[in-house]
Every structure is written in structure tokens, then in C-alpha cells.
N, C-alpha and C positions, 0 to 999 in steps of 0.2 A: 646237332652241330657240335663239333669239338669244343670243349670249354676253353681251351687255350686259344683257338681261332676266334671264338666269340669275344674273349677278353681283349685280344689284339685288335679286333675291329672296333670295339668300343673305345679303346685307347686312341686308335687312329682317328676316329670320328671326333673325339673330344679335342685332340690336339689341332686338327684342321679347323674346327670351329673357333678355338682360341686364337689361332693364327689369323683367321678372317676378322675376328673382333679387334685384334691388335693392328692389323695392316689396313683395315677398312677406313678408319678416319684419316690415316696418312694418305691413302690413295685418293680419297675425295678431296683432301686439301691440295694434293698435287694436281688433280684435274682442274680445280678452280684456279689455282695459281697459274697453270699453263694456259688456261683460257684467257686470263687477264693479261698475261705477257704477250699472247698472240694478238690480242686486240691492240695493245700499246704498240707492238712492232708494226702491225699493218698501218696504224695511224701515222707512224713516223717514217715509213719507208719512202714516201715522196721526197721528204727533206733529205734523206740519205742519198737518193738518186740525184738530187740537185747538187749536193756536195761532191758526188762522184763526177758529175759533169764539169763542175768548176775546178776541182782538183783531181785531174786524171791520175791514175796509178793502180797498181795491183793490190795495194793494201785495202782498198775499199771493195774489192771483188769477193772477199771471203763472206759466205752467208752468215756465219755466226757473228762476225763483226758488224755486218749490216743490221742484223736484228738487235744487237746490243746498242748500237748507236741510235737506232730507231726508238727503242724504249727510253733511252736517256733523253733524247730530244723531245719526246712526247711528255715526259715528266717535267722537263724544264719549261715546256710550253704551258702545261697546266699550272705550274707554280707562278709563272709570269701573269697568266690570266687571272688567277686568284689574287695575286698581289695588286694588280691594277684595279680590279673591280672592288677591292676593299677600300680604296681611296675614294675621296669625294668626287673627283672628276671621273674616275672609272665607274662609279655607281651611276652617275648621270648618263654617261655614254651607254652603259648597259641597259638603263631604262629606255633610252631612245631605240636601242636594238630590239628590246622586247616589244615596244610600241610598233615597230615596223613588222615584227613577226605576227602581231595580232591582226594585221590587215590581210594576212594570207589565210584563206578559209580552212584548208586541211591542216596546214602546218601549225596554225594557232591552237587547234584542238589537241594535237599530239603534244606540242611543247608545253601547254598549260597543264595537261594531265601528268606528264613526266615531272614537271617542276613541282607540282603539289605533292607527288609521291615522294620525291627526294627530300622535300622540306619536312614531310611527316616522318621520314626515316631518320633525319638528322635532328629531330626534336629532342630537347633536353628532358631529363628525368623529372624536373620540377614542373613541367608543363601539364596540360590537361590529358594528354594521351597516357593511358595506363592499361595494365593487364586486368581483365575482368573475366567472369564466367557468366554464361547465359544458357538458358534451356534451349538446346539445339542438338539434334534435329527434332526431338520430341521432348515434352515436358518431363522433367526428372532426370534427364541425361544432360550433363553440363559439358560445354565446349569452351576451350580457351579462345578468347578474342581480345582485340585491342580497341579500346574506346577512343575513337578518333575525334569526335566532336559531340556537342549536344545541340539540339534544336527544339523548337516549340511547335506543337500542333495548333494550327491556325483556327481549328474548329472549337476545340475544348480548352486550349491554353495549357495542355499537359506537357510536361518536360519529357522529351524523347532523347534517346541515345543512338548514335550511329556506331555500330560495332563491326569491325572487320574480323571475320572468322577464317583463318587460314587452314588449309587442309594439311593433315599430318604427312610427313615424309616429303611432300611436295608443296611447300608454302607459297610457291609462285601462283597457285590457284587458290582463290578464297571466295567466301560469301560475304556480302554486305547486308547486315541485318539492322533494321530500324525498329526499336521497341521501346516501351516505356522505361524510364530510368529506374523505377522501383523494381523492375524484373532483372536488374543487373546486379550481380554479386561482385563486389570489389575484392581484390586479393592484394597480398603484399609481395607478389612475384615481381622480379625485375624483367626487363625486356630480354636480357640474356638467358635467364632461367626459362622463360616461356618459349623462346626460340629453340633452346636445347630440348625441351620436352616435345616440341612439335617435330623437330628434325629426327629425333630418335624414337618417335612413337611412344613417348612416356618412359622409356628405359632410363633416361638421365633426367633427374629433376630433384626437387627437394622432397624430404620425407613427410612434411606436413603442408597442407594447403587449406585455405579457407573455402570450404565447399558449401557450407550452410550460412545464411545470414544470421548475425547475432540477434537473439530474441529481444524484443522490447521489454522494458520492466513492466511487471504486472501491476494493474491498478486495483488497489484494495479499498474497501469501504470502511476500514477501521478508522475510528476518530483519531486525530493527531494527539500526540502527547506533549505536554508542556515541558519547557526547559526547567532544569533544577534551579532552585534559588541561588543567588550569588553567595559564594562561600561554602556551599554544600558539595559533597563529593559527587562524582559522575554517576555512581550507582545508587543515589538517593531515590527512594521510591516516590514516584510521582503518579498520582491518579490520572486517568485519562480525562481529557477535556470533555465536559458534559455539553451536549447540545442544548441550546436555549430555544424553546418554542414560545412563540407569542401567546399571550392569554386569549382564551376564547371570548368573544364579545358578549357582554351582559345584555339581555333583552330589556327594552324600555318598559317602565311600569305600565304604561297605557297599553303596550302590546301584550302584557301579561293578563290584564283584566280588561278585556274589550267591553265596550258598552253594548 
């Protein structure tokens, strides 16, 4: 192959790859943002149609205006609901609403699962949920997981850990592993750093990670040393403490000279 053509192809490949790396995160952000706006617009369209019926006119017939009003109305509704439920009366009314949902067989399961998932996602950093490493899928290979809770083995009383292990690139699918707490390696990673590593397949993340558990201090059989006397420097030579053994028992005279 012509060297000039080969160099041109390598340069073209390098620039295209650099463009993909640059535009990729922006494109994914655009897709997520468009999806959220679409959901908000669909949720608020009935209210816009109601306004169009009450106030007829051509100004509400524009599609972009309908979508914009639908998003604004949905955000206002979410704000009002959050504001009301944060009050005492609102919390009591919301508890009554949840009690009514618990009586519906299928709806109760779905609602409680989604509610627990959202509560775990909104948990504060000071809580028990943290980023850990566990041996998965085989021993010696670590996977990033989120310690969601601890529980106790009713047979042995051993403390167990429930660890959610999300899949790389696609964290919407995950494995739930229950294992002894001593097989969990705690890390100092934040939730943001862990999600960045998972979403990028490890390309984005910290340079250092706590992969191995810190070793326990070794137990030695050396006798302890005494403290230096008061008024002496710290490097004052102190002999090691001698172990005191009890004296051996002396045999009774009659036992020495039996009859």
C-alpha cells in the first residue's frame, strides 16, 4: 500500500475515533434529556387539551407550544405534590393513599418495589449504602457493587451483606448477591465515581482503588518492654520484662522416705 495513503487512512481513523469520543457523551445526554422531556410532555398533554377546550384559539394549536406548556404544567404539578406531601397534613394524606394502594394485589407489589428503589437511590452519603468490591463471578475477580443492607443468618448468627452488582455499560440489569460481610472489601469510592466506571467500562475512574483488604497486625510472641523511668529520655535502654514462673512444688519429707 502507498505510504501516503496508509498515513491518510490512519489519520482519518484517528480523527473519526476522536470525534466519536467527543460527541458520544453529548449524544447520550441528548437522548436521555429528550426521553425525559417526552415523558413530561406526554404527561401534561391532557391538561393542555383541557386548556385548549376552555380557551379556544389558534395559539394553542402549535405543537411546540403544546409540548412546552405540557412540560411546564407537569413540572408545576410535581412541585405542588412535593410541597404538599412535605407538610404534616400532606404526609398523613399520602400515608392514607399508600394504605389504599397496599390493598391492591398487583399494584401494591409494583409500587412498593419502585418506592424502595427510589428511596435507595436518593439515600445520603452518610447512610449505610456504600460502594464495595466482592469476588464475582469467580474468586479473585472483583466486581463493583453497592452494599444496600446487612442481615443476619438465622442459623449461625453470622452477619451477611446484600450487595447489588450492576452490569457494566448497562447498569439497569444487575445481580443481587448475599454473602458474609467478611468477604466484602470496602472502598473509598463515591457513588458518582462508581457509576462513571460502570457506564464507561472502567475507562473513567480514579487512578487508585482499594482492591485488597488491609492486613491485620501480626501477633508476635516477644515479651513486652517496660516503660522508661520517669525523667529518663525515650531512648533509655530498658531490658525486656522477664517472665515469672511459679516455683516447682517441694515433695513432702514422708513422700521422700517412704516406710
